[in-house]
N, C-alpha and C positions, 0 to 999 in steps of 0.2 A: 180341031180335035185334041190338040196339046193342053190347050188350056182347060177343055172338059175333063179329059184325062188327070189334069190336076187337081181339081176341084173335087173329084171323087177319093183323092187320097188326103186332102187338105186336113181333114182330122187326124189323122195318122202322123203328119209332120207335125201339127202343133202340140201334141202329147208329146213326140221326140222333143220338140223344142224345150217345154216346161220342164222335160225331165232332164236332160243336158244343160240346161241353163238356168234354170231359177231353183231357189230354196227360198227360206225365211227371211233370208238377209238381201236375197236378189232377185226381187219379183220383175216380172217385164209387163210392160203396159199393152193395150191392145194395137197400138201404132208401132211399137217395137216389134211385136209378134208377125205382122204384117211385113215390117222389114225382114224378119228371119225367113217368112215364108218367101219371099222374092229371091231369096238365094236359091231356094230349090224349084225356081220357075214358076212359081204359084202366085198368081195374083190374088189378093183379099182386100176388102173394104173392113175400117175398123169397126164398124155396126155389125158386121157378118162374126168378126171375132166373138163379141159377146155372145151370140146365139150359139156358136161352136163350143164354147165354154161349157154353156148351159147343158147343151146336147152331151159332152164328155163328163159333166157333173151326173147327170142323170144315168148315165152309165155304171158311174161307180168311182170313178176318179176324184181323189181328194183334191181338190184345186179351191183355194183361197183366195179371195180378193184381198187385198191391204192396202193401206195408205202410210204404212211405216216400213222399211226407210223412206218409200215412195210410192207412188200408186200404181198400183199394177196387180197381177198374178202369180202364183206359184204353186208349184206342185208340193202339197204339205205331207203326204204319206207315199212311202215307197214301199217296194217287196222286201228291202232291207233298210232298217233305219242305219243314220250314220255310225253311232256305237258298235252294231251289230257288225257292219263291214268292217271296222276297225278290226275288230274282235279275229273275224275269220283272218283279215289281211295279216294279223299277226301269227296266226296258226300256222298258216301257210308260210311265213317268212322263217319262222324256227324250227319248221319240220325238217330234220335232217334228212329224210327218204325223200324228198322232192328235190329234183335238180335245180340250180340256180336259175337255169333257162325257162324251165316250168313254173318256176316261182313267181318270174318277171309277168309270163303268160297269165297266170292265174291272178296275180294280185293288179293285172291292167283289167281284166275282166269285172274283178270285184270292184274296181274304181268306176267302171262304166254304169254299173248300179248308182251312181252318186250323181250330181251336180259336177260341172268340172271345177266350180269355187270349192266343193265339199273334197273332191278330189285332192287337190293340192296340199289339203292338211293331213292326207295319208302318208305319213311318212314311212309306211312298211314299203312302198315301193321304191326307196331311195337304198335304205339300209338294208343290205342283206348280205349275210358272211358267207360266202362262197366256200369256205374252208371246211366247214360244216355240211356242206352239202354232198349228196351222192352223185356220181357222175353217170349213172345208171340212166338212160332215156327211155330205156324200154319199161320203166316203171310201169307207168299207167295203162300201156297196152297189155302189159303181164297181169296188173291187176282185172282188168276187162276179161281177160281169158278165164283166169282163175275163178273168177265170179260167175261165168257160165259153165264151167266144170261143176261148182259146187251145185249149182241150180240143177245140173242135167245128171247129177252124182256121177260123174265119170272121174277116173284117175287123170292125173298129168304128169308129162315128164320135161324136165329142166335142167341146166347146170346150175349148181351152186358154188358161189367163190367164197373163200376165206382166205384172210393173210397168213403167212406161214413164216417161220424163219428158217433160211437156209445158209448152210455154210456159218453158223451162228451168228452171225449179224446182217446178212441179206433179208431185208423185206421183200417177199414174193406173194404172189395170186395164186392160190391153189384151186382148180375148178373140178368139180365130179358131177356125173350126171344121176340125177335121182329118178325113181319112181315114186309117186306120192297118191295117196287118197286125201283130197282137201276136203276141211270141214267148215272152216271159219277162217275169216280174217278180223285183224284188231289192231288200233295203233295204242302201243303202250310205250312209254318212257322216250317219247320221240321219234320212234320207228314204226313202222307198219310190219304186221307178222302174218305169215300163212300159220295156222294151225291144223295138222294133219298127221296122217301117220306114214311112216318110211316102210315101204313093204317087208323090208328084213327084219324088222321089230315089231313085237307087240305092246307098242304103246304110241303115246302121243308126242310129238316133237314141234317146235315152235321155230321156225325158219324167217329171217328178216328177207321180205321181199326185194329191198335193194340190192341184196347179194344173188337175187334170182334173174337168169336170162334165159330166152328162146323157149318160153315156155309152149307147149305142146298138149292139147286134150286128145287122149285116147279114147278108143272105142272099147272101154272096159270098165264095169262097174266099178265104183268103189269100194271099199273094205269098210262094212257100215263101224259108225264110232263105238256102238254097241261093246264091239269085240276088245275093244283097247282101251276102254275108260269105264267110268260109273254111269255115263249119260245113257238113257235108253231110246226114250222118244223123240227127245229133242236135245241138240248140243247146246249146252246153256254158257256162252262165250262169258258174260259177266260173271258165273259163278268161278267159271275155271282160270280165269287171270287173276281174278282175288285172292287166290289159294297160291298164286306164283310168285317169286321175286326175281325181279328183272328179266322175265319171261324164260328162266332157267328150268327144264322139268327136273322133277324127282318123285320120290313115292310118297304118295299122299298118305300122310298119318296125322293123327290126334297129337298137338304138341301143347304143353302145358308152360306158362310162362310165368315169373315172379317178377314184377316192375315196380320202381317208386312211383309215386303218386304222380311226378312231374310229367312221367311219360304217358299220360292218359292220351292227351292230343295224338301222338305220333301211332299209338298203337290202335286209335279209334280210326283213324286217317288209313292204316294199313287193312285192318282187319272189320273195320264197320262198327257202327254204334249198338249194334244187337248182339255183340257178344255179353255173355253171362259174367260179370265180375265179382269176386269175391274178396272181402278186406281180409287181410292177414295181421296188418300193423297199423298203427297210426297213419306209418309213411309208406306203406307198400300194399300192392294186391296183386290176385291171381287171376287169370282168365286162361281158358282152353279154346283153342281154332284147330279147324283143319286146315294143313299148309303142305305143301312141296316140300319135303327135305331134302334140301340142296345146299352147295356151298354159297350159294347166293343168299339163302336164307341166314346163313351162319355170318355171312359179313355183315347182312343188316343189324342182326342181334350185337354183333361186336361193335359198329358202330356207336352203340351206347354205354359201351364199357360196363360198369358195376351195376347200372340202371335197370339192366334186364338179367336175370336169370333163368336158364332153361331147367324144367324141374323133371320135364318127361318129353319126348323118350330118351330113354339112355345112350342112344347111339347119338343124337345130336347133342346131348349133354356132354358126351365123350369127345366128339368133334370141335366143339367150342374150346374145351380144355387144351387139348392138344396143340389147337392153333395159336391159343394164348401164350402156351409155354413155348414155342416155337419164336414166337414175336420176341418173348421175353429173353430169349437165348441170344438173339441177335442184337440186343440192345445190351447184353452184358458185356459184349466185345468191346 
């Protein structure tokens, strides 16, 4: 009976062996596959392996027979190819909102999509900078609860933590309970953010999810985003985040900037390549865009010094000028 049950699952074990142990550089012969099956308590003949592989190919598996570097079979196509797994691994490794423990777990799962030989080449599993990783192990559970609340149109309550200075020099953590109408989540600038409305205000707010703890879904419908934003039927996350700088909120306004020609890449990276550009001189151009006027926008503009000039709105122009004067005063001392 045990042998019979083993024959029923033989095909599953063959594809497991091919997935874990083979790639283009490491094929396995039919004899070697028989040996690997025996480790699982399954007896198989070499000739039967040929029929089994033909069956798996007919089902849709991309199994290739090769004679280089030796005769045998290997799994040629996977759900994720090697460069894709490396790319995802690097994204997980560098994401600050994923804890060190979860980073190692996710990297291990990604490596399981590769052969053991390919996985050895994935250095993402080795080099993890824990100093930049969140210590919040609730994050994935909270993301799941927030997503459920968004789908059900329910408010959520949670505690939100941030660092503060106490007694002038001591860094401490301050936590407050908030009730929020959640609209969307987005990954921006190496952090995962919740976009929603804090019930005390009539606007949108962006909260880092790695600072959120103890999420609970309330039996209370959300405040519709049309009441606190320009969106009516659908909350357009891509449009919303494109207008922000560093996920800092602010009053949405039309801004007009004059830039040196060498700023074209930076401008189109930030505002998109569909902005309407007009030439001012042989070395400068102007464009208009809608953006959240905030300190973060001012910082972005000042990063480029004299290469970007604010034309309108006056409020932003004056803010940049005041900040520049304050910086100048510091360096006059």
